[in-house]
N, C-alpha and C positions, 0 to 999 in steps of 0.2 A: 381530633387532636392536632395542634399546629406543629409545623416543622420546627425543629430546634436550630434556628439560624446560627446561634453561637457555636454549636458543634461543627456546623459546616465551615464557619470562618476559621475555627481551630484546625480543621483538616487541611484547609487551603494553606494555612501558615506553616504547616509541617512538611510541605513538599516544595520543591523548586521546579517551576514550570520548564526550565531548561533541561533538567534531568528527565522529566516525564516525556516531553516532546522528543528529546534526544534519543529515546529508545527506538523511535520509529522514523526519525528524520535525521539525516547527517548534518549536524550544525557546526559551523565554524565561527570563531570570534570575528566580529567586524566592528571595531571601535567598542562602544559600550554595549552593543547588542550582539545577537547571534543571527546568522544567516544560513538559509538552506533552501532546497527545492520544495515548493509547496506540495503537500500531500493531497490537496483538494483539486488541483488542476494540473494539466501537463505543461511543463515549462522546461527550457534548457538553461536559462539564466536565473539564478536564485533571486527570488523576490519575497521570500517568506521570512519575516523578521520576528525574533523572540526577544522581548524587552525584559531583561532579568530584574532590574530594579523595581519595575512596576508590575511584574508578573502577568504579562499578557502577550499575545501574539497578534501580528497583523501581516496580511499578504497584500503587497502593492499590485500584484497581478490580478487577483480575483476579488480583492476587497474583504476577504474574510478576517474577522477579528474575534478575540475572546480571551477568557481566562483559561486556567487549566481544566476546569469542568467542561467548558464549552468545547475545548479541543477534543476531549474524550467523547463527548456527545456526538460531535460531527465525524470524528475519525472512526469510531466504533459503531456509529448509528444506534446509540442507546438513549433512553430518556435521561433527564437531568439527575434523578435520584439514583439511577444505576451508575452514572458517572461519579457521583459522590461516593458510592460504595467502592468503586474501583480505586479511586484516589485514596480513600481511607485505608484500603488494604496496602497500598504502596507506602503509606505513612506509618504503617504498623499500628493503626488505631481501630482495628476491627472491633475489639472488645468495648471500645468507648462509644460506638455508634448506637444511638437509641433505636429501638425496634421500630419507632415511628417512621424512620426514613428507609426501612428495608424496602427495596423496589418490588412492585407487583409485576410478576412475569407477564409479558405480553402473551396473548393467546396465540399459540403456534399450532397450526393444523397438523404438523408432523411431529409434535412433541412425543406422542406415543411411540413412534418409530425410533426416535432418538433414545427414549427410555429403554425400549426393547434391546437396542444395541448396547447400551450401557450395562444392562443386566447380563446380556450374553457375554460381554467381555469379562465380567467378573466370574461368570460360570466357567468359561474356558480357562481362565487363570487358576481357578480353584482346582479344576481337573488336573492341570499341569503340576500344581504344587502339593496336592494332598492325596493323590491316588498312586497305586503301584505302577499303572501304565504311564502315569505322568512322570514318575521317577525315571522310567526308561527313556521317555522322550527328552527329559532334561539331560540325561547322559549323552544323548545324541547331540543336543545343542552344545553341551560342553565340548564334545569332540570337534565341533565346528568353530570352537574358539570363543563362544559366548559365555559370559559370566552371569552370575545372579543379578548383578547391577544392570547389565545390558538387557537381560530378559525383563527386568522390572521397568526399565526406562521405556522400552518399546511395547510393554503390556502384552508380551507374547503368552499364548495359552495353548491348550490342546482340546480338540473336539474328540469326544469318546467314540469307541468302536460301535456302540449301540445305535440303533436307528433313530430313536426319539427321546434320548435323555434330555436334550435341551428343550424340546417341546414339552415334555412332562414337567420340567422345572418352571417354564414361563407361562404355560397355559392356565395355571391357577391365578395368574395376575392379569393377563392380557386377553383381549378378544381374539378369536380365531382369524377374523378378517384382517386385523392389524398384524398378526403374526405372519400371515401369508404375504401381506404387502411389504413386510420387512426384507424379503429376499433371503431370509435365513431358513426357510422351510419350503417344502414342496408338497403337493397334493397328489397322491397316487390315483391314477385313472382306474386301476383295477379294483382296489379295495376302498377307495375314497378316504383313505387314512392320511393324516399329515405326518411327515417325517422330516428329520433334520437334513438340511442341504449339505452340511459338512460332516464327514465321518472319518475319524482317525487321522486327522491332519494337524500339523503345527499351525496355530492360528495367529495371524498378524492382523491386529485391528487397524483399520484405516480411519483417519480422523479428518475433520474439516478444519478451516482456519482457526476456529475458536476452541479446538480440542475435543469436540464431541465425536464419539465413535459413530461412523455412518455406514461402515461396510467392513468386510473381512476378506482376507486372502488366506487360503489354506494350502500348506505344502506337505506332500507325502514325505515320510521319514523312515518307514520300515522297508526291509528287503522284500517282504511279501508284496507290498504295493508296487515296488519298483519292478519286480518280476512280472507283475500283472500288467505292467506298462500303462499304469494310470497316469493321467496328466500330472506333471510335476506340481503345477499350481492350479488352483481353482479359485476364481474370484466371485464375489457377490455380483449378482446381476444389477443392472441399473434400477434405481428406485426413485421415489420423489425426494429423497435426501442424498442420493449418491449418483453423481454424474461423472462417470469415469473419464470423460473427455475434458474435465475441468480440474478435478482434484489431483493432488500429489501426496505420495506417501511421505510422512514426517515433516510436512511443510509447517504445521503449527509450531513445532519445536525449532525448525531451522530458520524461520523467517527473520527472527530478531538478530541472529548472528549474521545472516546474509545481508541485512541492512547495514550493520556496522562494518562488515568487511567488504561491502559493495560488490559482492559476487555470490553466485550459488552454483553448486555442482549438480548437474542433471545426470542421473544414472538410470540403468535399465531395471534392476531388480531390488527387492527389499533387502536381501542379504548383502548387496553391494553398499546400500546406504548404511547398514549396520556395520559393515567392515570399515567404512569411512569414519563412523562414530567411534568405533573402537580405537581408531588411529588418532582421535582427538579432533577430527574434522566434523563439526556439528552442523554445517550449512549444506548438507547434501539431501536431495529429494529424488524420488522416482515416480514416473507416471504409473498409473494403477492398471496394469494389464492391458494397455492399449498403446498404439503409436501416438506420438506427439501431435497435438492438434492446435489450431489457431486459438481455441478457447484456453488451452494450457498456456500458450505464450502470453495471452492477455492477462492471465492470472499472475504470471511471473513478473510482468511489467510493473505491477503494483508494488513490487518488493525491491527489484534491482534491475539495472540495465546491462548487467554482465552475467553471462551464462557459460559455465565450463562443462562441455559435453564429455561425459566419461562413460561411454558405452563399451560393450564387449569388443574384444580385439578380433573376433572372428569375422567372416565375410558378411554374415547377417547384421552384425553390429556396425560394421563399416557402412553398409547400405543404409542403415537406420540413421547414422550420423549425417550422411549426405542429404537425406530427406529433412532431418531436423534443422540443418543449417539454413535450408531454403525457407522453412517456416519461421525461423528465428530472425529473419531479416529485420534490420532496424535496431537490433540489440548488439552489444559487443560480445562476440562469440569466440571462445578458444576451445581447443580440443585436446584431450589427453589420450594418446594412443597407447593402449596397454599391450605389451609385447607377448609373443607366443600364443596369440588367440585367446588370452585369458580375460576374465572379468575381474573387478576389484576384489571380490570375495576369494576367488581362486588365487589371485596374486598375493594376497596377504597370507594365505595358507602355505604357499610354496616359497615365500620369501620371509618378510617380517613386517611388523607394523611400521618400523622406521623406513623400510623400502617403499611402502605404499605412500607414506607422507611425502617422501622425496619425489616420487613419481607424480603425484597430484599437484605438488607445489612447483616443481622445477622442469617438468617435461611437457609443457603446454606448447601447442602450435596454433597458428592462425588458421582460419577456414581456408584461405588460399593455399597455404602449405599442405593442408589436408587434401585439397582437390588435386594438387600437383602429384601427390602419391596415388590418390584414389583413381584418377583417370589414366595413369601411366599404362601404356599398352604392354601386353605380355611379351610381344615380339617387337623389340626395338629395331630389328633389321628390316621391318616392313615399312616402306616409305609412305604408303597410304595411311597406315596406322599412325605414323608420326604426324602427318598433315592433319588428320582428324583430331589428334591430341592437342596440337597447337591451336586449332580452330575452337576447340572446347575451352581451352584455358585463357585465350586472349581476352574475351569479355570479362572474365573473372578478375584477371590482373588489372585490366583497364579501370575497373570499379574501385580499386584500392586507392584511398585518398592520398597516401604518402607516395611521392615520386621515388624517394629512396627505396621504399619497400618494393615498388614496382620494378625498379632496376634489379634488385636482389632476386626477385621471383623470375624475371626474364633470364638472368644468369643461371639460375638453378635449372630451369627448363632446358636451356641451351646445352648445359653440361650433360643432361640425360640423353640427348638425341644425337646420334652419329651424323645425321644429314642436315642439321640446322646449326648455325652459329648465332651469336648474340644479336647481331644486326638483323638477321632474318626474323627472329622471334620478336625483337623490338618493333620491326616494321609491321608485323601482324597486329601487335598491340596498338600501335599508333593509328592504324586504319580504323580500329574500333573507337579509339578516342575521338578521331575526326568525325566519324559517323554519329557518335553520341552528341558531340557538340553541335553538329548541324541539325540534328533532330530537336535538340533543346531550343535552338534559335528559331526554328520553324514553328515550334509549339508556342513560343512566346509571342510570335507575330500573329498567330491565329487566335490565341486566347483573347477574349474580351477582358480588358483590364477593369476590374471593379475596385474602386477606392472606398474603403470602409472608413467612415468618419469616426474618429476616436470618441470614446464615451466622455461625456463632460463630467469629470471628477473634480473640477475646479472648486476650491474652497473660497467663497467670497470673503471680502474684508470683514463684513459684519459677522459672518459665521465664525471666522477665525478669532475675532475679539471675544465673542460669546463663549467659544470653547475654552479660551484661556481663563475667562472669569469663572466658568463653571468648575474648572480644575482647581482654582484657588478656593472656591467655596467648599469643594469636596474635601480638601486637605487641610483647611485652616478653620477650626471651629469658631474662633473669635470673629472672623469675617462673616461666617454663616449667621452668627447671632446678630451682627449688625444688619444684614440684609433681611433677616426675619422681621425687623422693625420697619422695613420699607414697604408699607402696605401696597403701594402702587407699582412696585417693581415686578417685572415679568420678563422672561426671555422671548425674543422675537421668533427664535427657532422652536417650533412646537415640540420636537423631540426633547430638546434641552429643558423646556418648560415642564414636560412630563417628569423628567428626572429630578428637576428642582423641586417640584411639588412634593415628591417622596422624600428628598433630602431635607427639606424644610420641616417636614412633619416628624421624621424619624431620626434625623441627625446622621444617617449613614445609608449607604447603598450596598447591600451584601450580594454575594454570588447568587444566592437564592432569589433575591429581588430581581436581578438582571435576567435570570432564567424565565421570569414571568412576563417580561416585555417582548415586543415583537422585534424583528431583525433591525428595523430602521432605528429604533431607540437604542438598542445595544450598539449598533454601528457608531452612532453619534457619541455614545459614552466612551468608546475606545478611541474615537477621533480626539476627544478631549484629553485622554491620557497620553496621546502621542505628542501633544504640544510640549516642546522641549523647554520647560521653565525651570529655573533654579529652585531649590527647596524653600528658600526664604523669600518673602515678599519684600522688595526693596521700596524705599520711600517714593511715593508718588506713582507707584505702578498701577494700583487699582484706579486712581483718578485718571491716569492715561488711558486705561482700558475703557473706562466709562466714557471718556471724551471721544474715543474712536467709535464706540457703539453709537453715541448720539450723532456723530458726524455722518456715519454710514446710513443711519436711519433718515437723517435730513436729506442726504443725497438721493436716497430712494424715493422719499416723498416728493422732492423736486422733479424727479423724472416722471413720477405718476401725474403730477400737476401739469407738466409740460405736455404729456400725452392727452390729458383732458382738454387743454387749450386747443390742441390740434384737432381733436375730435369735434369739439364745439364749433370751431371755425369751419370745419369740413361739412358739418350739418347745417350751417347757416345761422347758428345762434350767436350773433355778434356780441350781444350784451353780456351773455354768460362768458364768452371767450375773453372779452375785455376785462371783466371782473376777475377771472381766474389769472389772467396775465398780470394784473396789478398785484395780486397777492403773491404770485411767483417772484416778481421783481423785488417786492418788499422783503421776502424771506432770503433771497440771494444777498441783499444788502446787509441783512443781519449777520449772515454767515461770514461776510467779508470783514 
């Protein structure tokens, strides 16, 4: 059964590409177009253009182009039909999509594990909401300030006291091997029986970027378990779908807000993220039971360049902040210092929602300010401790790009130390500056300078003229009908000829048609769309384009003939060279 192209066209007409791309790329108006940082390659200067009136995008940095379906294909790494389904959902047209375009799921070797976690999440939520023990656990959550809406938003559940209730529920549906691979079950060495990994814990589902549950973290909640000194949190072990060194708690919900606000809060615990959410701050995440890693940071880079570290105020939290700052190098980092050794969850319980919002919004400091306090010696009357303090801070201050900020940091350090004044601290910083400058100059001298030739993205005169003609044929049916009657007409550019053959036969080129072509053909199509032509064809425009095409073809032919003359002469074929030269001269006279 053929794809319903008309439905696809209707779906495309019911969305604005600016709105769709604007959900994940920060776009700003630039004349008639919108401009932003390309999501497909790293860049500091925006070169990603979204052309609203023609409903396509083009990056002048990496050359990617396409319509709204192509963007979803490339950004989400999904097939064309899946991109149609996603856009249809955004357009509110789900009910109108024929079943013929429902995407066929790609074979995923880990699909069973994902399904197991999905069913486990439903099971834990049912235990929380439908059992007597669940009602007690809900009262505990209420006492911590959580509402039913918050519990639902985070998918919080409860694992039963019994050893194998989850196993009994899922073993009817899934193979034992897959259940053990999921990390939700253990195998007893004594009895060889399978039992649940989580017992009588508040269950927090952990999701990946697309919202699939991939792991759990369980928290004790009864006095009995606290008295037994069980670990407060127990996390799923690493599996083929859960890499704790990469994933973040709540990232699938937080990333869209983070992109719009251009910043993300990085917290230590799940309850801290929940406290932030209760306060109206939806762009908060937490690492999942492990210290921050380079993999974590690379994950965050895909979403934002600004991270606000909001770890616990105790000494362990401050040490974790110091390590995190080092790993987050290259990103814009700010720190929120929570007073009285508290974490965000404790702070909201002892103060108020408004107080936490104010703290997270207005009490941020730079990483350098954090280090000034973090490295401050306990005994400020010890001269050696003061010297070591200045030596630690000087390289940090010297790396600050703003001279004004450097001066303020120097003043702050000098005010703390009884045996140093401003000039002495400044001198220490200047020594580092000079050393850094000298090292950079030496490095430049030693490095072999490699000049990379720019890629030849030049559009020839012939191609430009043909692109303009194709755009006119695409948008003006009367002109297309005229050219249909020109039996000997063809485009010199093979990609345009491919497009023209389809256009001539069907009268249109749809999003589905484009999806069937290779990248080169699609690229030329969007190059044609980029030609900035007025809506209406003015008198003599087509004749002028045709004249230019003929002129550029003649120029190319003359160059080829000149090359043949030189080759014939070089090979000693004087007669052929003379004949070719005479033809060349005759053609040049005609052109004149």
